[in-house]
PDB file of all heavy atoms in Angstrom:
ATOM      1  N   MET A   1      -3.061  -9.614 -38.727  1.00  0.00           N
ATOM      2  CA  MET A   1      -1.939 -10.444 -39.233  1.00  0.00           C
ATOM      3  C   MET A   1      -0.911  -9.626 -40.004  1.00  0.00           C
ATOM      4  O   MET A   1       0.247  -9.912 -39.968  1.00  0.00           O
ATOM      5  CB  MET A   1      -2.520 -11.542 -40.174  1.00  0.00           C
ATOM      6  CG  MET A   1      -1.575 -12.711 -40.288  1.00  0.00           C
ATOM      7  SD  MET A   1      -1.296 -13.542 -38.702  1.00  0.00           S
ATOM      8  CE  MET A   1      -0.177 -14.845 -39.264  1.00  0.00           C
ATOM      9  N   ASN A   2      -1.329  -8.508 -40.584  1.00  0.00           N
ATOM     10  CA  ASN A   2      -0.457  -7.706 -41.308  1.00  0.00           C
ATOM     11  C   ASN A   2       0.668  -7.066 -40.463  1.00  0.00           C
ATOM     12  O   ASN A   2       1.751  -6.832 -40.930  1.00  0.00           O
ATOM     13  CB  ASN A   2      -1.165  -6.579 -42.081  1.00  0.00           C
ATOM     14  CG  ASN A   2      -1.978  -7.168 -43.254  1.00  0.00           C
ATOM     15  OD1 ASN A   2      -1.614  -8.205 -43.821  1.00  0.00           O
ATOM     16  ND2 ASN A   2      -3.023  -6.472 -43.648  1.00  0.00           N
ATOM     17  N   ILE A   3       0.322  -6.773 -39.214  1.00  0.00           N
ATOM     18  CA  ILE A   3       1.300  -6.163 -38.356  1.00  0.00           C
ATOM     19  C   ILE A   3       2.449  -7.100 -38.127  1.00  0.00           C
ATOM     20  O   ILE A   3       3.555  -6.662 -38.014  1.00  0.00           O
ATOM     21  CB  ILE A   3       0.619  -5.790 -37.004  1.00  0.00           C
ATOM     22  CG1 ILE A   3       1.590  -4.964 -36.102  1.00  0.00           C
ATOM     23  CG2 ILE A   3       0.174  -7.052 -36.214  1.00  0.00           C
ATOM     24  CD1 ILE A   3       1.842  -3.602 -36.723  1.00  0.00           C
ATOM     25  N   PHE A   4       2.215  -8.398 -38.119  1.00  0.00           N
ATOM     26  CA  PHE A   4       3.307  -9.374 -37.929  1.00  0.00           C
ATOM     27  C   PHE A   4       4.246  -9.357 -39.195  1.00  0.00           C
ATOM     28  O   PHE A   4       5.457  -9.463 -39.035  1.00  0.00           O
ATOM     29  CB  PHE A   4       2.794 -10.814 -37.665  1.00  0.00           C
ATOM     30  CG  PHE A   4       2.091 -10.840 -36.379  1.00  0.00           C
ATOM     31  CD1 PHE A   4       0.703 -11.009 -36.322  1.00  0.00           C
ATOM     32  CD2 PHE A   4       2.763 -10.767 -35.158  1.00  0.00           C
ATOM     33  CE1 PHE A   4       0.033 -11.102 -35.097  1.00  0.00           C
ATOM     34  CE2 PHE A   4       2.075 -10.840 -33.955  1.00  0.00           C
ATOM     35  CZ  PHE A   4       0.732 -11.022 -33.915  1.00  0.00           C
ATOM     36  N   TYR A   5       3.659  -9.262 -40.379  1.00  0.00           N
ATOM     37  CA  TYR A   5       4.422  -9.200 -41.548  1.00  0.00           C
ATOM     38  C   TYR A   5       5.278  -7.924 -41.571  1.00  0.00           C
ATOM     39  O   TYR A   5       6.473  -7.935 -41.936  1.00  0.00           O
ATOM     40  CB  TYR A   5       3.550  -9.275 -42.790  1.00  0.00           C
ATOM     41  CG  TYR A   5       2.971 -10.648 -42.993  1.00  0.00           C
ATOM     42  CD1 TYR A   5       1.579 -10.763 -43.259  1.00  0.00           C
ATOM     43  CD2 TYR A   5       3.749 -11.750 -42.983  1.00  0.00           C
ATOM     44  CE1 TYR A   5       1.013 -12.005 -43.456  1.00  0.00           C
ATOM     45  CE2 TYR A   5       3.162 -13.043 -43.168  1.00  0.00           C
ATOM     46  CZ  TYR A   5       1.809 -13.161 -43.382  1.00  0.00           C
ATOM     47  OH  TYR A   5       1.218 -14.383 -43.609  1.00  0.00           O
ATOM     48  N   ALA A   6       4.699  -6.828 -41.156  1.00  0.00           N
ATOM     49  CA  ALA A   6       5.353  -5.582 -41.086  1.00  0.00           C
ATOM     50  C   ALA A   6       6.469  -5.630 -40.142  1.00  0.00           C
ATOM     51  O   ALA A   6       7.646  -5.192 -40.370  1.00  0.00           O
ATOM     52  CB  ALA A   6       4.388  -4.424 -40.749  1.00  0.00           C
ATOM     53  N   LEU A   7       6.243  -6.213 -38.959  1.00  0.00           N
ATOM     54  CA  LEU A   7       7.256  -6.324 -37.901  1.00  0.00           C
ATOM     55  C   LEU A   7       8.449  -7.205 -38.409  1.00  0.00           C
ATOM     56  O   LEU A   7       9.596  -6.911 -38.239  1.00  0.00           O
ATOM     57  CB  LEU A   7       6.673  -6.927 -36.665  1.00  0.00           C
ATOM     58  CG  LEU A   7       7.532  -6.877 -35.378  1.00  0.00           C
ATOM     59  CD1 LEU A   7       7.878  -5.395 -35.031  1.00  0.00           C
ATOM     60  CD2 LEU A   7       6.843  -7.565 -34.214  1.00  0.00           C
ATOM     61  N   ALA A   8       8.075  -8.333 -39.047  1.00  0.00           N
ATOM     62  CA  ALA A   8       9.095  -9.230 -39.608  1.00  0.00           C
ATOM     63  C   ALA A   8       9.924  -8.517 -40.650  1.00  0.00           C
ATOM     64  O   ALA A   8      11.141  -8.732 -40.728  1.00  0.00           O
ATOM     65  CB  ALA A   8       8.438 -10.490 -40.162  1.00  0.00           C
ATOM     66  N   ALA A   9       9.313  -7.733 -41.476  1.00  0.00           N
ATOM     67  CA  ALA A   9      10.003  -6.985 -42.551  1.00  0.00           C
ATOM     68  C   ALA A   9      10.971  -5.963 -41.935  1.00  0.00           C
ATOM     69  O   ALA A   9      12.118  -5.846 -42.318  1.00  0.00           O
ATOM     70  CB  ALA A   9       9.001  -6.254 -43.451  1.00  0.00           C
ATOM     71  N   VAL A  10      10.523  -5.251 -40.873  1.00  0.00           N
ATOM     72  CA  VAL A  10      11.387  -4.297 -40.208  1.00  0.00           C
ATOM     73  C   VAL A  10      12.563  -4.968 -39.597  1.00  0.00           C
ATOM     74  O   VAL A  10      13.747  -4.555 -39.735  1.00  0.00           O
ATOM     75  CB  VAL A  10      10.582  -3.520 -39.156  1.00  0.00           C
ATOM     76  CG1 VAL A  10      11.504  -2.681 -38.269  1.00  0.00           C
ATOM     77  CG2 VAL A  10       9.601  -2.598 -39.815  1.00  0.00           C
ATOM     78  N   ILE A  11      12.368  -6.146 -38.932  1.00  0.00           N
ATOM     79  CA  ILE A  11      13.477  -6.869 -38.336  1.00  0.00           C
ATOM     80  C   ILE A  11      14.435  -7.368 -39.414  1.00  0.00           C
ATOM     81  O   ILE A  11      15.657  -7.324 -39.184  1.00  0.00           O
ATOM     82  CB  ILE A  11      12.905  -8.028 -37.510  1.00  0.00           C
ATOM     83  CG1 ILE A  11      12.199  -7.462 -36.258  1.00  0.00           C
ATOM     84  CG2 ILE A  11      14.020  -8.955 -36.992  1.00  0.00           C
ATOM     85  CD1 ILE A  11      11.424  -8.496 -35.428  1.00  0.00           C
ATOM     86  N   ALA A  12      13.878  -7.827 -40.508  1.00  0.00           N
ATOM     87  CA  ALA A  12      14.773  -8.375 -41.555  1.00  0.00           C
ATOM     88  C   ALA A  12      15.634  -7.230 -42.132  1.00  0.00           C
ATOM     89  O   ALA A  12      16.812  -7.435 -42.339  1.00  0.00           O
ATOM     90  CB  ALA A  12      13.834  -8.986 -42.671  1.00  0.00           C
ATOM     91  N   VAL A  13      15.022  -6.127 -42.341  1.00  0.00           N
ATOM     92  CA  VAL A  13      15.801  -4.962 -42.896  1.00  0.00           C
ATOM     93  C   VAL A  13      16.826  -4.510 -41.902  1.00  0.00           C
ATOM     94  O   VAL A  13      17.974  -4.253 -42.269  1.00  0.00           O
ATOM     95  CB  VAL A  13      14.816  -3.826 -43.234  1.00  0.00           C
ATOM     96  CG1 VAL A  13      15.586  -2.551 -43.554  1.00  0.00           C
ATOM     97  CG2 VAL A  13      13.964  -4.162 -44.443  1.00  0.00           C
ATOM     98  N   ALA A  14      16.491  -4.501 -40.604  1.00  0.00           N
ATOM     99  CA  ALA A  14      17.443  -4.110 -39.614  1.00  0.00           C
ATOM    100  C   ALA A  14      18.664  -5.082 -39.554  1.00  0.00           C
ATOM    101  O   ALA A  14      19.787  -4.628 -39.465  1.00  0.00           O
ATOM    102  CB  ALA A  14      16.774  -3.989 -38.268  1.00  0.00           C
ATOM    103  N   LEU A  15      18.368  -6.408 -39.617  1.00  0.00           N
ATOM    104  CA  LEU A  15      19.435  -7.346 -39.579  1.00  0.00           C
ATOM    105  C   LEU A  15      20.298  -7.207 -40.849  1.00  0.00           C
ATOM    106  O   LEU A  15      21.500  -7.321 -40.774  1.00  0.00           O
ATOM    107  CB  LEU A  15      18.836  -8.732 -39.515  1.00  0.00           C
ATOM    108  CG  LEU A  15      18.384  -9.203 -38.132  1.00  0.00           C
ATOM    109  CD1 LEU A  15      17.667 -10.578 -38.252  1.00  0.00           C
ATOM    110  CD2 LEU A  15      19.578  -9.311 -37.173  1.00  0.00           C
ATOM    111  N   LEU A  16      19.646  -7.008 -42.033  1.00  0.00           N
ATOM    112  CA  LEU A  16      20.457  -6.836 -43.226  1.00  0.00           C
ATOM    113  C   LEU A  16      21.314  -5.667 -43.177  1.00  0.00           C
ATOM    114  O   LEU A  16      22.514  -5.671 -43.556  1.00  0.00           O
ATOM    115  CB  LEU A  16      19.451  -6.753 -44.422  1.00  0.00           C
ATOM    116  CG  LEU A  16      20.099  -6.844 -45.769  1.00  0.00           C
ATOM    117  CD1 LEU A  16      20.694  -8.262 -45.955  1.00  0.00           C
ATOM    118  CD2 LEU A  16      19.030  -6.630 -46.881  1.00  0.00           C
ATOM    119  N   GLY A  17      20.801  -4.551 -42.665  1.00  0.00           N
ATOM    120  CA  GLY A  17      21.593  -3.326 -42.534  1.00  0.00           C
ATOM    121  C   GLY A  17      22.749  -3.543 -41.539  1.00  0.00           C
ATOM    122  O   GLY A  17      23.856  -3.102 -41.778  1.00  0.00           O
ATOM    123  N   TYR A  18      22.460  -4.237 -40.421  1.00  0.00           N
ATOM    124  CA  TYR A  18      23.522  -4.507 -39.469  1.00  0.00           C
ATOM    125  C   TYR A  18      24.601  -5.365 -40.061  1.00  0.00           C
ATOM    126  O   TYR A  18      25.803  -5.089 -39.865  1.00  0.00           O
ATOM    127  CB  TYR A  18      22.907  -5.257 -38.274  1.00  0.00           C
ATOM    128  CG  TYR A  18      23.939  -5.769 -37.296  1.00  0.00           C
ATOM    129  CD1 TYR A  18      24.590  -4.867 -36.402  1.00  0.00           C
ATOM    130  CD2 TYR A  18      24.310  -7.101 -37.250  1.00  0.00           C
ATOM    131  CE1 TYR A  18      25.506  -5.333 -35.516  1.00  0.00           C
ATOM    132  CE2 TYR A  18      25.300  -7.561 -36.412  1.00  0.00           C
ATOM    133  CZ  TYR A  18      25.910  -6.664 -35.516  1.00  0.00           C
ATOM    134  OH  TYR A  18      26.850  -7.147 -34.710  1.00  0.00           O
ATOM    135  N   LEU A  19      24.213  -6.371 -40.829  1.00  0.00           N
ATOM    136  CA  LEU A  19      25.233  -7.226 -41.485  1.00  0.00           C
ATOM    137  C   LEU A  19      26.090  -6.457 -42.466  1.00  0.00           C
ATOM    138  O   LEU A  19      27.294  -6.642 -42.598  1.00  0.00           O
ATOM    139  CB  LEU A  19      24.565  -8.428 -42.190  1.00  0.00           C
ATOM    140  CG  LEU A  19      24.095  -9.538 -41.255  1.00  0.00           C
ATOM    141  CD1 LEU A  19      23.334 -10.568 -42.027  1.00  0.00           C
ATOM    142  CD2 LEU A  19      25.283 -10.113 -40.508  1.00  0.00           C
ATOM    143  N   CYS A  20      25.439  -5.577 -43.310  1.00  0.00           N
ATOM    144  CA  CYS A  20      26.139  -4.783 -44.262  1.00  0.00           C
ATOM    145  C   CYS A  20      27.137  -3.868 -43.557  1.00  0.00           C
ATOM    146  O   CYS A  20      28.296  -3.787 -43.977  1.00  0.00           O
ATOM    147  CB  CYS A  20      25.235  -3.935 -45.084  1.00  0.00           C
ATOM    148  SG  CYS A  20      24.274  -4.907 -46.315  1.00  0.00           S
ATOM    149  N   VAL A  21      26.770  -3.226 -42.449  1.00  0.00           N
ATOM    150  CA  VAL A  21      27.640  -2.385 -41.734  1.00  0.00           C
ATOM    151  C   VAL A  21      28.823  -3.141 -41.148  1.00  0.00           C
ATOM    152  O   VAL A  21      29.952  -2.787 -41.144  1.00  0.00           O
ATOM    153  CB  VAL A  21      26.872  -1.566 -40.662  1.00  0.00           C
ATOM    154  CG1 VAL A  21      27.864  -0.786 -39.796  1.00  0.00           C
ATOM    155  CG2 VAL A  21      25.911  -0.596 -41.360  1.00  0.00           C
ATOM    156  N   ALA A  22      28.449  -4.350 -40.560  1.00  0.00           N
ATOM    157  CA  ALA A  22      29.472  -5.178 -39.901  1.00  0.00           C
ATOM    158  C   ALA A  22      30.497  -5.667 -40.938  1.00  0.00           C
ATOM    159  O   ALA A  22      31.674  -5.790 -40.566  1.00  0.00           O
ATOM    160  CB  ALA A  22      28.788  -6.376 -39.185  1.00  0.00           C
ATOM    161  N   LEU A  23      30.054  -5.935 -42.162  1.00  0.00           N
ATOM    162  CA  LEU A  23      31.008  -6.409 -43.160  1.00  0.00           C
ATOM    163  C   LEU A  23      31.820  -5.289 -43.761  1.00  0.00           C
ATOM    164  O   LEU A  23      32.981  -5.494 -44.021  1.00  0.00           O
ATOM    165  CB  LEU A  23      30.230  -7.149 -44.287  1.00  0.00           C
ATOM    166  CG  LEU A  23      29.641  -8.540 -43.867  1.00  0.00           C
ATOM    167  CD1 LEU A  23      28.777  -9.064 -45.023  1.00  0.00           C
ATOM    168  CD2 LEU A  23      30.775  -9.527 -43.587  1.00  0.00           C
ATOM    169  N   LEU A  24      31.167  -4.124 -43.966  1.00  0.00           N
ATOM    170  CA  LEU A  24      31.864  -3.010 -44.666  1.00  0.00           C
ATOM    171  C   LEU A  24      32.664  -2.198 -43.658  1.00  0.00           C
ATOM    172  O   LEU A  24      33.661  -1.582 -44.046  1.00  0.00           O
ATOM    173  CB  LEU A  24      30.821  -2.160 -45.402  1.00  0.00           C
ATOM    174  CG  LEU A  24      30.132  -2.875 -46.501  1.00  0.00           C
ATOM    175  CD1 LEU A  24      29.040  -2.003 -47.089  1.00  0.00           C
ATOM    176  CD2 LEU A  24      31.111  -3.309 -47.593  1.00  0.00           C
ATOM    177  N   LYS A  25      32.150  -2.059 -42.394  1.00  0.00           N
ATOM    178  CA  LYS A  25      32.838  -1.205 -41.439  1.00  0.00           C
ATOM    179  C   LYS A  25      33.016  -1.892 -40.110  1.00  0.00           C
ATOM    180  O   LYS A  25      32.443  -1.588 -39.065  1.00  0.00           O
ATOM    181  CB  LYS A  25      31.948   0.072 -41.163  1.00  0.00           C
ATOM    182  CG  LYS A  25      31.729   0.973 -42.371  1.00  0.00           C
ATOM    183  CD  LYS A  25      33.035   1.699 -42.711  1.00  0.00           C
ATOM    184  CE  LYS A  25      32.732   2.670 -43.883  1.00  0.00           C
ATOM    185  NZ  LYS A  25      33.951   3.503 -44.192  1.00  0.00           N
ATOM    186  N   PRO A  26      33.833  -2.959 -40.121  1.00  0.00           N
ATOM    187  CA  PRO A  26      34.058  -3.703 -38.856  1.00  0.00           C
ATOM    188  C   PRO A  26      34.735  -2.912 -37.790  1.00  0.00           C
ATOM    189  O   PRO A  26      34.601  -3.252 -36.624  1.00  0.00           O
ATOM    190  CB  PRO A  26      34.948  -4.910 -39.307  1.00  0.00           C
ATOM    191  CG  PRO A  26      35.587  -4.395 -40.547  1.00  0.00           C
ATOM    192  CD  PRO A  26      34.611  -3.488 -41.224  1.00  0.00           C
ATOM    193  N   GLU A  27      35.439  -1.817 -38.171  1.00  0.00           N
ATOM    194  CA  GLU A  27      36.119  -0.991 -37.184  1.00  0.00           C
ATOM    195  C   GLU A  27      35.103  -0.272 -36.283  1.00  0.00           C
ATOM    196  O   GLU A  27      35.500   0.114 -35.152  1.00  0.00           O
ATOM    197  CB  GLU A  27      37.087  -0.046 -37.777  1.00  0.00           C
ATOM    198  CG  GLU A  27      36.386   1.014 -38.628  1.00  0.00           C
ATOM    199  CD  GLU A  27      36.258   0.649 -40.042  1.00  0.00           C
ATOM    200  OE1 GLU A  27      36.308  -0.563 -40.371  1.00  0.00           O
ATOM    201  OE2 GLU A  27      35.962   1.525 -40.904  1.00  0.00           O
ATOM    202  N   TRP A  28      33.836  -0.137 -36.714  1.00  0.00           N
ATOM    203  CA  TRP A  28      32.822   0.565 -35.949  1.00  0.00           C
ATOM    204  C   TRP A  28      32.457  -0.266 -34.697  1.00  0.00           C
ATOM    205  O   TRP A  28      31.963   0.269 -33.737  1.00  0.00           O
ATOM    206  CB  TRP A  28      31.563   0.818 -36.747  1.00  0.00           C
ATOM    207  CG  TRP A  28      31.747   1.857 -37.835  1.00  0.00           C
ATOM    208  CD1 TRP A  28      32.912   2.560 -38.109  1.00  0.00           C
ATOM    209  CD2 TRP A  28      30.779   2.426 -38.713  1.00  0.00           C
ATOM    210  NE1 TRP A  28      32.695   3.451 -39.101  1.00  0.00           N
ATOM    211  CE2 TRP A  28      31.379   3.393 -39.513  1.00  0.00           C
ATOM    212  CE3 TRP A  28      29.430   2.099 -38.944  1.00  0.00           C
ATOM    213  CZ2 TRP A  28      30.709   4.060 -40.507  1.00  0.00           C
ATOM    214  CZ3 TRP A  28      28.732   2.812 -39.831  1.00  0.00           C
ATOM    215  CH2 TRP A  28      29.359   3.768 -40.637  1.00  0.00           C
ATOM    216  N   PHE A  29      32.725  -1.622 -34.748  1.00  0.00           N
ATOM    217  CA  PHE A  29      32.307  -2.434 -33.638  1.00  0.00           C
ATOM    218  C   PHE A  29      33.411  -2.793 -32.714  1.00  0.00           C
ATOM    219  O   PHE A  29      33.318  -3.661 -31.867  1.00  0.00           O
ATOM    220  CB  PHE A  29      31.665  -3.716 -34.235  1.00  0.00           C
ATOM    221  CG  PHE A  29      30.402  -3.408 -34.946  1.00  0.00           C
ATOM    222  CD1 PHE A  29      30.450  -3.236 -36.335  1.00  0.00           C
ATOM    223  CD2 PHE A  29      29.204  -3.302 -34.325  1.00  0.00           C
ATOM    224  CE1 PHE A  29      29.229  -2.956 -37.038  1.00  0.00           C
ATOM    225  CE2 PHE A  29      28.044  -3.071 -34.989  1.00  0.00           C
ATOM    226  CZ  PHE A  29      28.096  -2.874 -36.355  1.00  0.00           C
ATOM    227  N   GLU A  30      34.598  -2.178 -32.924  1.00  0.00           N
ATOM    228  CA  GLU A  30      35.741  -2.456 -32.050  1.00  0.00           C
ATOM    229  C   GLU A  30      35.712  -1.587 -30.796  1.00  0.00           C
ATOM    230  O   GLU A  30      35.142  -0.546 -30.775  1.00  0.00           O
ATOM    231  CB  GLU A  30      37.060  -2.238 -32.789  1.00  0.00           C
ATOM    232  CG  GLU A  30      37.259  -3.284 -33.904  1.00  0.00           C
ATOM    233  CD  GLU A  30      38.546  -3.014 -34.650  1.00  0.00           C
ATOM    234  OE1 GLU A  30      39.158  -1.916 -34.419  1.00  0.00           O
ATOM    235  OE2 GLU A  30      38.941  -3.814 -35.471  1.00  0.00           O
TER     236      GLU A  30
END
């Protein structure tokens, strides 16, 4: 069961990082 929590944590961190980059550096996605 711990692997699912670890996977969820990795996905959450990745999404948070993506959102931060998208908000701070929107020109990177043009």
